[in-house]
N, CA and C atoms as a LAMMPS dump frame, in Angstrom:
ITEM: TIMESTEP
0
ITEM: NUMBER OF ATOMS
663
ITEM: BOX BOUNDS ff ff ff
-5.0000000000000000e+02 5.0000000000000000e+02
-5.0000000000000000e+02 5.0000000000000000e+02
-5.0000000000000000e+02 5.0000000000000000e+02
ITEM: ATOMS id mol type element x y z
1 1 1 N 0.905 -0.973 -0.245
2 1 2 C -0.095 -0.119 0.049
3 1 3 C 0.986 0.958 0.076
4 2 1 N 0.746 2.249 -0.893
5 2 2 C 1.52 3.284 -0.87
6 2 3 C 0.584 4.275 -0.018
7 3 1 N -0.268 4.569 0.434
8 3 2 C -1.229 5.343 1.558
9 3 3 C -2.343 4.268 1.544
10 4 1 N -3.416 5.005 2.533
11 4 2 C -4.573 4.199 2.978
12 4 3 C -5.518 4.04 1.601
13 5 1 N -5.099 4.288 0.562
14 5 2 C -6.081 4.287 -0.614
15 5 3 C -5.658 3.339 -1.778
16 6 1 N -4.308 3.901 -1.937
17 6 2 C -3.808 3.11 -3.281
18 6 3 C -2.69 2.245 -2.657
19 7 1 N -2.721 1.062 -3.447
20 7 2 C -1.975 -0.198 -3.535
21 7 3 C -1.477 -0.827 -4.948
22 8 1 N -0.707 -1.796 -4.503
23 8 2 C -0.291 -2.581 -5.768
24 8 3 C 0.275 -4.037 -5.278
25 9 1 N -0.259 -4.908 -6.283
26 9 2 C -0.054 -6.293 -5.876
27 9 3 C 0.407 -7.191 -7.13
28 10 1 N 1.335 -8.114 -6.821
29 10 2 C 1.593 -8.969 -7.927
30 10 3 C 1.725 -10.427 -7.606
31 11 1 N 1.353 -11.063 -8.332
32 11 2 C 1.251 -12.501 -7.938
33 11 3 C 2.394 -13.153 -8.895
34 12 1 N 3.245 -14.041 -8.614
35 12 2 C 4.378 -14.932 -9.216
36 12 3 C 4.1 -16.081 -8.871
37 13 1 N 3.499 -17.018 -9.782
38 13 2 C 3.252 -18.495 -9.784
39 13 3 C 4.27 -19.198 -10.005
40 14 1 N 4.715 -20.488 -9.38
41 14 2 C 5.363 -21.198 -9.802
42 14 3 C 4.677 -22.511 -9.538
43 15 1 N 4.718 -23.302 -10.967
44 15 2 C 3.826 -24.333 -11.518
45 15 3 C 4.785 -25.925 -11.617
46 16 1 N 4.085 -26.933 -10.905
47 16 2 C 4.543 -27.832 -11.28
48 16 3 C 3.415 -29.125 -11.86
49 17 1 N 3.626 -29.315 -13.144
50 17 2 C 2.648 -30.029 -14.019
51 17 3 C 2.844 -31.613 -14.172
52 18 1 N 2.086 -32.434 -14.083
53 18 2 C 2.343 -33.842 -14.627
54 18 3 C 1.085 -34.226 -15.691
55 19 1 N 1.332 -34.468 -16.68
56 19 2 C 0.201 -34.5 -17.865
57 19 3 C 0.328 -36.354 -18.517
58 20 1 N -0.766 -36.446 -18.6
59 20 2 C -0.494 -37.859 -19.581
60 20 3 C -1.759 -37.941 -20.049
61 21 1 N -1.329 -38.475 -21.583
62 21 2 C -2.356 -38.452 -22.701
63 21 3 C -1.83 -39.482 -23.551
64 22 1 N -2.826 -39.711 -24.677
65 22 2 C -2.486 -40.571 -25.535
66 22 3 C -2.011 -39.703 -26.589
67 23 1 N -0.975 -40.453 -27.435
68 23 2 C -0.245 -39.868 -28.799
69 23 3 C -0.976 -40.239 -29.888
70 24 1 N -0.037 -39.802 -31.157
71 24 2 C -1.041 -39.938 -32.387
72 24 3 C -1.538 -41.214 -32.775
73 25 1 N -0.136 -42.397 -31.928
74 25 2 C -0.264 -43.56 -32.418
75 25 3 C -1.374 -44.344 -31.424
76 26 1 N -1.653 -43.571 -30.618
77 26 2 C -2.371 -44.557 -29.284
78 26 3 C -1.965 -44.747 -28.061
79 27 1 N -0.719 -44.562 -28.166
80 27 2 C 0.157 -44.817 -26.998
81 27 3 C -0.004 -44.057 -25.736
82 28 1 N 0.002 -44.498 -24.345
83 28 2 C -0.068 -43.539 -23.481
84 28 3 C 1.744 -42.852 -22.925
85 29 1 N 1.153 -41.565 -22.923
86 29 2 C 2.612 -40.834 -22.656
87 29 3 C 2.559 -39.694 -21.59
88 30 1 N 3.258 -39.799 -20.923
89 30 2 C 3.449 -38.689 -20.006
90 30 3 C 4.139 -37.732 -19.747
91 31 1 N 4.48 -36.724 -19.032
92 31 2 C 5.284 -35.324 -19.217
93 31 3 C 5.345 -35.008 -17.622
94 32 1 N 6.525 -34.761 -17.188
95 32 2 C 6.639 -33.638 -16.215
96 32 3 C 7.508 -32.501 -16.316
97 33 1 N 7.208 -31.397 -15.525
98 33 2 C 7.809 -30.313 -16.12
99 33 3 C 7.486 -28.992 -14.885
100 34 1 N 8.263 -28.178 -14.807
101 34 2 C 7.927 -27.045 -13.628
102 34 3 C 8.354 -25.716 -14.272
103 35 1 N 7.806 -24.684 -13.701
104 35 2 C 8.489 -23.161 -14.258
105 35 3 C 7.507 -21.997 -13.897
106 36 1 N 8.055 -20.97 -13.856
107 36 2 C 7.129 -19.716 -13.499
108 36 3 C 6.062 -19.92 -14.645
109 37 1 N 4.906 -19.556 -14.179
110 37 2 C 3.731 -19.172 -14.517
111 37 3 C 3.361 -17.736 -14.977
112 38 1 N 2.004 -17.699 -15.551
113 38 2 C 1.681 -16.046 -15.96
114 38 3 C 1.532 -15.09 -14.631
115 39 1 N 2.023 -14.19 -14.604
116 39 2 C 2.283 -13.236 -13.486
117 39 3 C 1.103 -12.314 -13.91
118 40 1 N 0.532 -11.994 -12.686
119 40 2 C -0.761 -10.882 -12.213
120 40 3 C -0.072 -9.505 -11.922
121 41 1 N -0.372 -8.684 -12.287
122 41 2 C 0.348 -7.144 -11.771
123 41 3 C -1.177 -6.337 -11.834
124 42 1 N -1.366 -5.851 -10.396
125 42 2 C -2.671 -5.215 -10.391
126 42 3 C -2.613 -3.836 -9.78
127 43 1 N -2.997 -2.825 -9.838
128 43 2 C -3.232 -1.776 -8.725
129 43 3 C -4.631 -1.985 -7.706
130 44 1 N -4.211 -1.277 -6.863
131 44 2 C -5.584 -1.369 -6.028
132 44 3 C -6.329 -0.11 -5.5
133 45 1 N -7.482 0.242 -5.745
134 45 2 C -7.796 1.272 -4.609
135 45 3 C -9.186 1.152 -4.054
136 46 1 N -8.882 1.631 -2.694
137 46 2 C -9.756 1.294 -1.615
138 46 3 C -10.479 2.683 -0.747
139 47 1 N -10.522 3.478 -1.753
140 47 2 C -11.08 4.947 -1.244
141 47 3 C -12.605 5.582 -1.219
142 48 1 N -13.543 4.61 -1.48
143 48 2 C -14.565 4.926 -1.851
144 48 3 C -15.514 5.149 -0.734
145 49 1 N -15.152 4.512 0.665
146 49 2 C -15.763 4.695 1.66
147 49 3 C -14.425 5.403 3.096
148 50 1 N -15.075 6.003 3.849
149 50 2 C -14.081 6.121 4.979
150 50 3 C -13.271 5.131 5.491
151 51 1 N -14.243 3.872 5.776
152 51 2 C -13.832 2.552 6.226
153 51 3 C -13.157 1.527 5.632
154 52 1 N -12.539 2.006 4.283
155 52 2 C -12.041 1.304 3.239
156 52 3 C -12.742 -0.057 2.783
157 53 1 N -14.034 -0.293 3.346
158 53 2 C -14.701 -1.626 2.701
159 53 3 C -15.3 -1.796 1.427
160 54 1 N -14.741 -1.011 0.457
161 54 2 C -14.931 -1.504 -0.627
162 54 3 C -13.754 -0.793 -1.521
163 55 1 N -13.427 -1.768 -2.498
164 55 2 C -12.528 -1.744 -3.306
165 55 3 C -12.397 -1.678 -4.827
166 56 1 N -11.585 -1.433 -5.72
167 56 2 C -11.471 -2.499 -6.972
168 56 3 C -10.101 -2.573 -7.208
169 57 1 N -10.165 -3.452 -7.982
170 57 2 C -8.262 -4.065 -8.609
171 57 3 C -8.577 -4.117 -10.209
172 58 1 N -7.194 -3.645 -10.855
173 58 2 C -7.198 -3.405 -12.564
174 58 3 C -5.752 -3.824 -12.417
175 59 1 N -5.721 -4.373 -13.799
176 59 2 C -4.201 -4.705 -14.033
177 59 3 C -4.06 -5.749 -15.347
178 60 1 N -3.153 -6.455 -15.496
179 60 2 C -2.735 -7.146 -16.48
180 60 3 C -2.452 -8.404 -15.943
181 61 1 N -2.676 -9.882 -16.63
182 61 2 C -1.874 -10.955 -16.51
183 61 3 C -0.975 -11.034 -17.848
184 62 1 N 0.31 -11.066 -17.603
185 62 2 C 1.189 -11.01 -18.539
186 62 3 C 2.011 -12.682 -18.895
187 63 1 N 2.315 -12.928 -20.294
188 63 2 C 2.389 -14.028 -20.57
189 63 3 C 4.107 -14.447 -19.879
190 64 1 N 4.618 -14.457 -18.914
191 64 2 C 5.764 -15.007 -18.371
192 64 3 C 5.724 -16.456 -18.478
193 65 1 N 4.628 -17.308 -18.529
194 65 2 C 4.802 -18.652 -18.319
195 65 3 C 4.875 -19.156 -19.686
196 66 1 N 5.722 -20.454 -19.793
197 66 2 C 5.732 -21.208 -21.126
198 66 3 C 4.591 -21.805 -21.494
199 67 1 N 4.07 -21.593 -23.064
200 67 2 C 3.178 -22.085 -23.388
201 67 3 C 3.31 -23.149 -24.424
202 68 1 N 4.636 -23.316 -24.711
203 68 2 C 5.021 -24.43 -26.111
204 68 3 C 6.073 -25.172 -25.512
205 69 1 N 6.018 -25.59 -24.193
206 69 2 C 6.469 -27.17 -23.553
207 69 3 C 5.967 -28.396 -24.42
208 70 1 N 6.903 -29.01 -25.027
209 70 2 C 6.712 -30.122 -25.822
210 70 3 C 5.318 -30.002 -26.416
211 71 1 N 5.373 -29.288 -27.194
212 71 2 C 4.002 -28.939 -27.868
213 71 3 C 3.276 -29.874 -28.677
214 72 1 N 4.028 -30.917 -29.169
215 72 2 C 3.635 -32.193 -29.959
216 72 3 C 2.675 -33.091 -28.939
217 73 1 N 3.022 -33.026 -27.585
218 73 2 C 2.179 -33.923 -26.785
219 73 3 C 0.997 -33 -25.985
220 74 1 N 1.572 -31.791 -25.268
221 74 2 C 0.931 -31.31 -24.554
222 74 3 C -0.263 -30.063 -25.254
223 75 1 N -1.197 -30.315 -24.739
224 75 2 C -2.354 -29.309 -25.33
225 75 3 C -2.135 -27.575 -24.71
226 76 1 N -2.494 -26.829 -25.677
227 76 2 C -2.147 -25.313 -25.053
228 76 3 C -2.79 -25.067 -23.681
229 77 1 N -3.932 -25.803 -23.58
230 77 2 C -4.759 -25.422 -22.479
231 77 3 C -4.003 -25.878 -21.044
232 78 1 N -3.167 -26.905 -21.23
233 78 2 C -2.253 -27.614 -20.134
234 78 3 C -0.882 -27.171 -19.685
235 79 1 N -0.631 -26.031 -21.035
236 79 2 C 0.588 -25.466 -20.568
237 79 3 C 0.826 -24.684 -19.249
238 80 1 N 1.749 -24.355 -18.496
239 80 2 C 1.678 -23.515 -17.627
240 80 3 C 1.475 -22.1 -17.932
241 81 1 N 1.898 -21.642 -19.05
242 81 2 C 1.459 -19.897 -19.394
243 81 3 C 0.129 -20.603 -20.456
244 82 1 N -0.491 -19.42 -20.722
245 82 2 C -1.766 -19.267 -22.303
246 82 3 C -0.926 -18.285 -23.281
247 83 1 N -0.087 -17.842 -22.854
248 83 2 C 0.558 -17.138 -24.135
249 83 3 C -0.091 -15.805 -24.475
250 84 1 N -0.851 -15.497 -23.819
251 84 2 C -1.941 -14.238 -23.616
252 84 3 C -1.849 -13.199 -22.699
253 85 1 N -1.805 -12.05 -23.215
254 85 2 C -1.929 -10.908 -22.128
255 85 3 C -3.435 -10.57 -21.907
256 86 1 N -3.826 -10.313 -20.677
257 86 2 C -5.003 -10.509 -20.153
258 86 3 C -5.475 -9.143 -19.47
259 87 1 N -6.355 -8.445 -19.702
260 87 2 C -6.909 -7.511 -18.807
261 87 3 C -7.569 -8.036 -17.556
262 88 1 N -7.178 -7.452 -16.609
263 88 2 C -7.965 -7.942 -15.134
264 88 3 C -8.868 -6.74 -14.481
265 89 1 N -9.974 -6.963 -14.209
266 89 2 C -10.959 -6.267 -13.581
267 89 3 C -11.395 -6.771 -12.322
268 90 1 N -11.619 -6.364 -11.177
269 90 2 C -12.143 -6.704 -10.118
270 90 3 C -12.856 -5.751 -9.199
271 91 1 N -13.117 -6.196 -7.771
272 91 2 C -14.045 -5.397 -6.961
273 91 3 C -13.878 -6.134 -5.608
274 92 1 N -14.181 -5.514 -4.512
275 92 2 C -14.401 -6.205 -3.135
276 92 3 C -15.716 -5.476 -2.209
277 93 1 N -15.994 -6.008 -1.422
278 93 2 C -16.962 -5.415 -0.483
279 93 3 C -16.886 -6.337 0.628
280 94 1 N -16.463 -5.59 1.703
281 94 2 C -16.322 -6.626 3.199
282 94 3 C -17.571 -5.508 4.279
283 95 1 N -17.782 -6.197 5.428
284 95 2 C -18.777 -5.501 6.313
285 95 3 C -18.484 -6.254 7.476
286 96 1 N -18.842 -5.818 8.859
287 96 2 C -19.049 -6.454 9.894
288 96 3 C -20.357 -7.105 10.246
289 97 1 N -20.236 -8.239 10.966
290 97 2 C -21.597 -8.938 11.342
291 97 3 C -21.713 -9.226 12.674
292 98 1 N -20.957 -8.314 13.587
293 98 2 C -21.333 -8.095 14.858
294 98 3 C -20.448 -6.848 15.104
295 99 1 N -20.98 -6.256 16.574
296 99 2 C -20.593 -5.005 17.173
297 99 3 C -19.039 -5.123 17.79
298 100 1 N -18.68 -6.191 17.661
299 100 2 C -17.191 -6.477 18.053
300 100 3 C -16.262 -6.441 17.299
301 101 1 N -16.91 -6.229 15.796
302 101 2 C -15.926 -6.511 14.804
303 101 3 C -15.028 -7.487 14.631
304 102 1 N -15.459 -8.977 15.032
305 102 2 C -14.999 -10.092 14.848
306 102 3 C -15.48 -10.934 14.069
307 103 1 N -16.515 -10.82 13.618
308 103 2 C -17.221 -11.744 12.309
309 103 3 C -17.507 -10.476 11.24
310 104 1 N -16.533 -10.813 10.168
311 104 2 C -16.93 -10.488 9.226
312 104 3 C -17.648 -11.227 7.998
313 105 1 N -17.959 -10.443 7.144
314 105 2 C -18.765 -11.078 5.524
315 105 3 C -17.821 -10.128 4.39
316 106 1 N -17.972 -11.066 3.513
317 106 2 C -17.227 -10.15 2.574
318 106 3 C -17.594 -10.795 0.795
319 107 1 N -17.824 -10.32 0.186
320 107 2 C -18.403 -10.271 -1.571
321 107 3 C -16.947 -9.49 -2.562
322 108 1 N -16.508 -10.429 -3.432
323 108 2 C -15.425 -10.161 -4.148
324 108 3 C -15.788 -10.65 -5.616
325 109 1 N -15.086 -10.082 -6.565
326 109 2 C -15.211 -10.695 -7.932
327 109 3 C -13.984 -10.1 -8.903
328 110 1 N -13.989 -11.254 -10.006
329 110 2 C -12.629 -10.805 -10.902
330 110 3 C -13.212 -11.318 -12.121
331 111 1 N -12.921 -10.324 -13.277
332 111 2 C -12.896 -10.734 -14.575
333 111 3 C -11.414 -10.707 -15.404
334 112 1 N -11.779 -11.854 -16.059
335 112 2 C -10.276 -11.861 -16.894
336 112 3 C -10.328 -11.978 -18.317
337 113 1 N -10.251 -10.932 -19.18
338 113 2 C -10.188 -10.974 -20.481
339 113 3 C -8.91 -11.177 -21.478
340 114 1 N -8.578 -12.153 -22.033
341 114 2 C -7.71 -12.229 -23.116
342 114 3 C -7.843 -10.963 -23.945
343 115 1 N -6.676 -10.217 -24.229
344 115 2 C -6.939 -9.146 -25.327
345 115 3 C -5.606 -9.232 -26.157
346 116 1 N -4.831 -9.893 -26.188
347 116 2 C -3.408 -10.379 -26.903
348 116 3 C -3.224 -11.864 -26.547
349 117 1 N -3.133 -12.25 -27.96
350 117 2 C -2.797 -13.947 -28.033
351 117 3 C -1.621 -14.304 -28.874
352 118 1 N -1.184 -15.36 -28.933
353 118 2 C 0.084 -15.844 -29.636
354 118 3 C -0.698 -17.539 -30.256
355 119 1 N 0.065 -17.612 -31.205
356 119 2 C 0.218 -18.89 -31.876
357 119 3 C -1.229 -19.598 -31.945
358 120 1 N -2.476 -18.531 -32.502
359 120 2 C -3.69 -19.18 -32.477
360 120 3 C -4.486 -19.866 -31.465
361 121 1 N -4.042 -19.265 -30.298
362 121 2 C -4.922 -19.599 -29.196
363 121 3 C -5.605 -18.731 -28.151
364 122 1 N -6.471 -18.664 -28.271
365 122 2 C -7.55 -17.635 -27.344
366 122 3 C -8.332 -18.259 -26.327
367 123 1 N -7.474 -18.161 -25.154
368 123 2 C -8.168 -18.739 -23.735
369 123 3 C -9.728 -18.067 -23.267
370 124 1 N -10.7 -18.67 -23.041
371 124 2 C -12.019 -17.996 -22.618
372 124 3 C -11.805 -17.131 -21.533
373 125 1 N -12.753 -16.299 -21.641
374 125 2 C -13.067 -15.399 -20.853
375 125 3 C -13.574 -15.881 -19.511
376 126 1 N -13.28 -15.29 -18.34
377 126 2 C -13.595 -16.189 -17.314
378 126 3 C -13.731 -15.123 -16.025
379 127 1 N -14.919 -15.623 -15.268
380 127 2 C -15.331 -14.707 -14.545
381 127 3 C -15.308 -15.815 -12.626
382 128 1 N -14.56 -14.771 -11.891
383 128 2 C -14.802 -15.413 -10.674
384 128 3 C -15.232 -15.054 -9.373
385 129 1 N -15.952 -15.368 -8.95
386 129 2 C -16.635 -14.436 -7.888
387 129 3 C -16.813 -15.553 -6.496
388 130 1 N -17.026 -14.723 -5.382
389 130 2 C -17.16 -15.429 -3.969
390 130 3 C -17.736 -14.6 -2.992
391 131 1 N -18.32 -15.209 -1.996
392 131 2 C -18.805 -14.311 -0.773
393 131 3 C -18.833 -15.669 0.277
394 132 1 N -18.625 -15.033 1.204
395 132 2 C -17.863 -15.608 2.905
396 132 3 C -17.945 -14.917 3.787
397 133 1 N -17.559 -15.425 4.934
398 133 2 C -17.585 -14.975 6.318
399 133 3 C -16.045 -15.269 7.029
400 134 1 N -15.48 -14.653 7.849
401 134 2 C -14.36 -14.979 8.592
402 134 3 C -14.393 -14.568 9.565
403 135 1 N -13.479 -14.888 10.838
404 135 2 C -13.332 -14.694 12.286
405 135 3 C -12.152 -14.028 13.162
406 136 1 N -11.933 -12.799 13.131
407 136 2 C -10.843 -12.429 13.679
408 136 3 C -10.345 -12.603 14.999
409 137 1 N -11.291 -13.559 15.584
410 137 2 C -10.675 -13.271 17.141
411 137 3 C -9.967 -14.224 18.03
412 138 1 N -9.213 -14.933 16.732
413 138 2 C -8.21 -15.686 17.502
414 138 3 C -6.929 -15.233 17.306
415 139 1 N -5.951 -15.623 18.306
416 139 2 C -4.33 -15.454 18.064
417 139 3 C -3.562 -16.102 19.194
418 140 1 N -2.769 -16.432 19.103
419 140 2 C -1.595 -16.977 19.674
420 140 3 C -0.154 -16.341 19.751
421 141 1 N -0.099 -15.551 20.722
422 141 2 C 1.051 -14.517 20.602
423 141 3 C 0.932 -13.27 19.441
424 142 1 N 2.243 -13.467 18.576
425 142 2 C 1.905 -12.527 17.394
426 142 3 C 1.004 -13.083 16.392
427 143 1 N 0.96 -14.272 16.328
428 143 2 C -0.066 -14.768 15.221
429 143 3 C -1.667 -14.575 15.338
430 144 1 N -1.984 -14.178 14.527
431 144 2 C -3.427 -13.543 14.356
432 144 3 C -3.927 -14.971 13.353
433 145 1 N -5.183 -15.694 13.705
434 145 2 C -5.461 -16.847 13.062
435 145 3 C -7.02 -16.467 12.63
436 146 1 N -7.267 -16.538 11.501
437 146 2 C -8.663 -16.149 10.973
438 146 3 C -9.229 -17.29 10.061
439 147 1 N -10.144 -18.232 10.798
440 147 2 C -11.186 -19.164 10.018
441 147 3 C -11.976 -18.411 8.691
442 148 1 N -11.986 -19.096 7.722
443 148 2 C -12.518 -18.41 6.615
444 148 3 C -13.612 -19.552 5.904
445 149 1 N -15.02 -19.308 5.602
446 149 2 C -15.893 -20.123 5.147
447 149 3 C -16.388 -19.329 3.9
448 150 1 N -16.476 -19.938 2.536
449 150 2 C -16.827 -19.068 1.436
450 150 3 C -17.553 -19.865 0.607
451 151 1 N -18.35 -19.597 -0.473
452 151 2 C -18.944 -19.871 -1.571
453 151 3 C -18.276 -19.274 -2.935
454 152 1 N -17.485 -20.019 -3.673
455 152 2 C -17.145 -19.861 -4.848
456 152 3 C -18.033 -20.263 -6.31
457 153 1 N -18.279 -19.208 -6.99
458 153 2 C -18.623 -19.082 -8.493
459 153 3 C -17.954 -19.009 -9.561
460 154 1 N -17.644 -19.937 -10.622
461 154 2 C -16.798 -19.467 -11.47
462 154 3 C -17.381 -19.822 -12.789
463 155 1 N -17.036 -18.954 -13.905
464 155 2 C -17.653 -19.303 -15.162
465 155 3 C -16.742 -18.87 -16.078
466 156 1 N -16.295 -19.864 -17.037
467 156 2 C -15.383 -19.418 -18.277
468 156 3 C -15.813 -20.198 -19.587
469 157 1 N -15.663 -18.985 -20.524
470 157 2 C -16.193 -19.733 -21.894
471 157 3 C -15.294 -20.142 -22.55
472 158 1 N -15.64 -20.786 -23.56
473 158 2 C -14.711 -21.883 -24.451
474 158 3 C -13.632 -21.408 -25.231
475 159 1 N -12.54 -21.719 -25.123
476 159 2 C -11.108 -21.681 -25.776
477 159 3 C -11.437 -21.1 -27.357
478 160 1 N -10.501 -20.718 -27.998
479 160 2 C -10.803 -20.268 -29.408
480 160 3 C -10.079 -20.475 -29.897
481 161 1 N -9.524 -20.642 -31.387
482 161 2 C -8.389 -20.384 -32.067
483 161 3 C -7.926 -22.04 -32.633
484 162 1 N -7.083 -21.909 -33.979
485 162 2 C -6.931 -23.264 -34.462
486 162 3 C -5.831 -24.115 -33.341
487 163 1 N -5.46 -23.628 -32.17
488 163 2 C -4.704 -24.639 -31.324
489 163 3 C -5.338 -24.649 -30.433
490 164 1 N -6.777 -24.435 -30.149
491 164 2 C -7.368 -24.711 -29.243
492 164 3 C -8.451 -25.939 -29.032
493 165 1 N -8.994 -26.502 -28.275
494 165 2 C -9.6 -27.501 -28.23
495 165 3 C -11.294 -26.961 -28.33
496 166 1 N -11.689 -26.091 -28.42
497 166 2 C -12.889 -25.127 -28.543
498 166 3 C -13.44 -25.711 -29.479
499 167 1 N -14.81 -25.657 -29.726
500 167 2 C -15.899 -25.49 -28.427
501 167 3 C -16.091 -26.87 -27.725
502 168 1 N -15.432 -27.95 -28.364
503 168 2 C -15.774 -29.086 -27.769
504 168 3 C -15.522 -29.832 -26.427
505 169 1 N -14.357 -29.185 -26.215
506 169 2 C -13.546 -29.542 -24.921
507 169 3 C -13.001 -28.509 -23.85
508 170 1 N -13.759 -27.284 -23.704
509 170 2 C -13.541 -26.423 -22.69
510 170 3 C -14.626 -25.39 -22.499
511 171 1 N -14.517 -24.779 -21.35
512 171 2 C -15.353 -23.887 -20.847
513 171 3 C -15.956 -24.618 -19.799
514 172 1 N -16.59 -23.724 -18.82
515 172 2 C -17.509 -24.437 -17.512
516 172 3 C -18.27 -23.57 -16.855
517 173 1 N -18.877 -23.695 -16.032
518 173 2 C -19.54 -23.102 -14.601
519 173 3 C -19.77 -23.969 -13.462
520 174 1 N -19.513 -23.777 -12.358
521 174 2 C -19.093 -24.536 -11.143
522 174 3 C -19.136 -23.667 -9.744
523 175 1 N -19.663 -24.263 -8.983
524 175 2 C -19.813 -23.906 -7.645
525 175 3 C -18.913 -24.864 -6.455
526 176 1 N -18.346 -24.028 -5.808
527 176 2 C -17.563 -24.768 -4.659
528 176 3 C -17.586 -24.347 -3.401
529 177 1 N -17.742 -25.028 -2.349
530 177 2 C -17.586 -24.752 -1.028
531 177 3 C -16.171 -24.577 -0.513
532 178 1 N -15.738 -24.014 0.311
533 178 2 C -14.12 -23.843 0.471
534 178 3 C -14.19 -23.237 2.099
535 179 1 N -13.864 -23.891 2.598
536 179 2 C -13.276 -23.764 4.145
537 179 3 C -11.977 -23.545 4.324
538 180 1 N -10.986 -22.592 4.949
539 180 2 C -9.452 -22.09 4.841
540 180 3 C -9.132 -21.515 5.991
541 181 1 N -7.875 -20.975 6.324
542 181 2 C -7.687 -20.573 7.354
543 181 3 C -6.287 -19.565 7.192
544 182 1 N -6.497 -18.595 7.668
545 182 2 C -5.193 -17.472 7.382
546 182 3 C -4.262 -17.275 8.897
547 183 1 N -3.126 -17.252 8.684
548 183 2 C -2.291 -17.064 9.785
549 183 3 C -1.628 -15.613 9.137
550 184 1 N -1.563 -14.466 10.29
551 184 2 C -1.078 -13.276 9.882
552 184 3 C -0.171 -13.026 10.992
553 185 1 N 1.305 -12.769 10.555
554 185 2 C 2.169 -12.283 11.42
555 185 3 C 2.783 -11.165 10.695
556 186 1 N 2.664 -10.039 11.008
557 186 2 C 3.194 -8.899 10.244
558 186 3 C 4.375 -9.1 9.884
559 187 1 N 4.78 -8.634 8.954
560 187 2 C 4.402 -8.463 7.511
561 187 3 C 3.598 -9.613 6.632
562 188 1 N 3.925 -10.758 7.279
563 188 2 C 3.487 -11.859 6.419
564 188 3 C 2.424 -12.702 6.633
565 189 1 N 1.717 -13.027 5.482
566 189 2 C 0.418 -13.701 5.747
567 189 3 C 0.359 -14.902 4.995
568 190 1 N 0.043 -16.166 5.447
569 190 2 C -0.145 -17.322 4.736
570 190 3 C -1.428 -17.538 4.954
571 191 1 N -2.477 -18.128 3.784
572 191 2 C -3.394 -18.782 3.696
573 191 3 C -3.378 -19.771 3.004
574 192 1 N -4.787 -20.791 3.351
575 192 2 C -4.791 -22.067 2.656
576 192 3 C -6.004 -22.271 2.489
577 193 1 N -6.834 -22.91 1.735
578 193 2 C -7.99 -23.526 1.666
579 193 3 C -8.131 -24.982 0.966
580 194 1 N -9.038 -25.384 1.003
581 194 2 C -9.756 -26.726 0.153
582 194 3 C -11.093 -26.299 -0.422
583 195 1 N -11.239 -26.403 -1.393
584 195 2 C -12.121 -26.523 -2.155
585 195 3 C -12.748 -27.333 -3.168
586 196 1 N -14.559 -27.718 -2.455
587 196 2 C -15.218 -28.96 -2.822
588 196 3 C -16.2 -28.334 -3.684
589 197 1 N -16.036 -29.472 -5.027
590 197 2 C -17.098 -28.98 -6.018
591 197 3 C -18.397 -29.331 -5.359
592 198 1 N -19.484 -28.359 -5.67
593 198 2 C -20.995 -29.014 -5.343
594 198 3 C -21.934 -28.995 -6.549
595 199 1 N -21.283 -28.14 -7.72
596 199 2 C -21.694 -28.13 -8.861
597 199 3 C -20.804 -28.129 -10.169
598 200 1 N -21.339 -28.89 -11.01
599 200 2 C -20.176 -28.277 -11.913
600 200 3 C -20.748 -28.861 -13.461
601 201 1 N -20.612 -28.14 -14.517
602 201 2 C -21.429 -27.916 -15.642
603 201 3 C -20.09 -27.642 -16.642
604 202 1 N -19.533 -28.92 -17.149
605 202 2 C -18.465 -28.736 -18.021
606 202 3 C -19.103 -28.782 -19.678
607 203 1 N -18.144 -28.377 -20.682
608 203 2 C -18.633 -28.532 -21.99
609 203 3 C -17.926 -29.672 -22.436
610 204 1 N -18.182 -30.493 -23.025
611 204 2 C -17.611 -31.705 -23.96
612 204 3 C -16.907 -32.758 -22.422
613 205 1 N -16.045 -33.57 -23.15
614 205 2 C -15.533 -34.33 -22.114
615 205 3 C -14.493 -33.914 -21.369
616 206 1 N -14.147 -33.42 -20.066
617 206 2 C -12.912 -32.561 -19.53
618 206 3 C -12.797 -33.423 -18.173
619 207 1 N -11.411 -33.564 -17.816
620 207 2 C -11.071 -34.108 -16.472
621 207 3 C -11.407 -32.716 -15.246
622 208 1 N -11.64 -33.451 -14.299
623 208 2 C -12.336 -32.307 -12.998
624 208 3 C -11.861 -33.215 -11.742
625 209 1 N -11.149 -32.101 -10.853
626 209 2 C -10.648 -32.66 -9.785
627 209 3 C -11.384 -33.094 -8.749
628 210 1 N -11.245 -33.865 -7.754
629 210 2 C -12.849 -34.1 -6.951
630 210 3 C -12.716 -32.888 -5.599
631 211 1 N -10.825 -32.342 -5.707
632 211 2 C -10.978 -31.2 -4.661
633 211 3 C -9.824 -30.436 -5.349
634 212 1 N -9.777 -29.463 -5.005
635 212 2 C -8.663 -28.08 -5.029
636 212 3 C -8.024 -27.772 -3.558
637 213 1 N -6.819 -27.669 -3.691
638 213 2 C -6.003 -27.165 -2.414
639 213 3 C -5.381 -25.707 -2.908
640 214 1 N -5.378 -25.033 -2.123
641 214 2 C -4.693 -23.797 -2.517
642 214 3 C -3.825 -23.42 -1.032
643 215 1 N -2.621 -22.692 -1.603
644 215 2 C -2.061 -22.256 -0.37
645 215 3 C -0.943 -21.265 -0.835
646 216 1 N -0.989 -19.866 -0.282
647 216 2 C -0.428 -18.827 -0.679
648 216 3 C 0.346 -17.915 0.282
649 217 1 N 1.289 -17.472 -0.143
650 217 2 C 2.372 -16.639 0.661
651 217 3 C 2.222 -15.186 0.453
652 218 1 N 1.803 -14.17 0.991
653 218 2 C 2.228 -12.812 1.275
654 218 3 C 2.752 -12.323 2.071
655 219 1 N 3.773 -11.122 1.346
656 219 2 C 4.526 -10.107 2.445
657 219 3 C 3.98 -9.092 1.881
658 220 1 N 3.637 -8.108 2.86
659 220 2 C 3.066 -6.556 2.788
660 220 3 C 4.135 -5.668 3.182
661 221 1 N 4.767 -5.266 2.134
662 221 2 C 5.695 -3.904 2.11
663 221 3 C 5.108 -2.877 2.747
């Protein structure tokens, strides 16, 4: 945060990928690889209300992740990067549920729209929304612990382009229930959750994980 209203955030993912498929001869082949994913660079504005309860985010996803690793075997939608530059626009609102200000509720959304593409592949437009509650009354010494429960809805349109699987095997709508916990020891935050699908509607034949796990580490300058 540069001041109480303006800030900046960067997401720098490092991915490990295991992929198994059939080659053109019908043989089962697998690949293991890892590397830097697509970075997200976003500005943050929270000056709509005196309590800073609402804000917007805006920025870009840049194509820092590889999108051509072993291209004869690995599909474009399975690569670590999409090869696209995407416009990002989001918003959030949070409020208190009790007078002690220990229980909070929140709602947020983010829209991801590819604007520049490479090698005949355009990822689908993606909308991610979430609403939930968290509790801020737990602490152990300097460590503040906040349990979180949220409902997540995501929608992604089908990919397009000569190197995509669209429209027969991309795009989806899904709803997930996600319990999580955040540990805060200023200036470090650690967040982890599990996301369980309760509704899924995929276009065509797609593989779907029975549960998704997330772990993120943040440092506040």
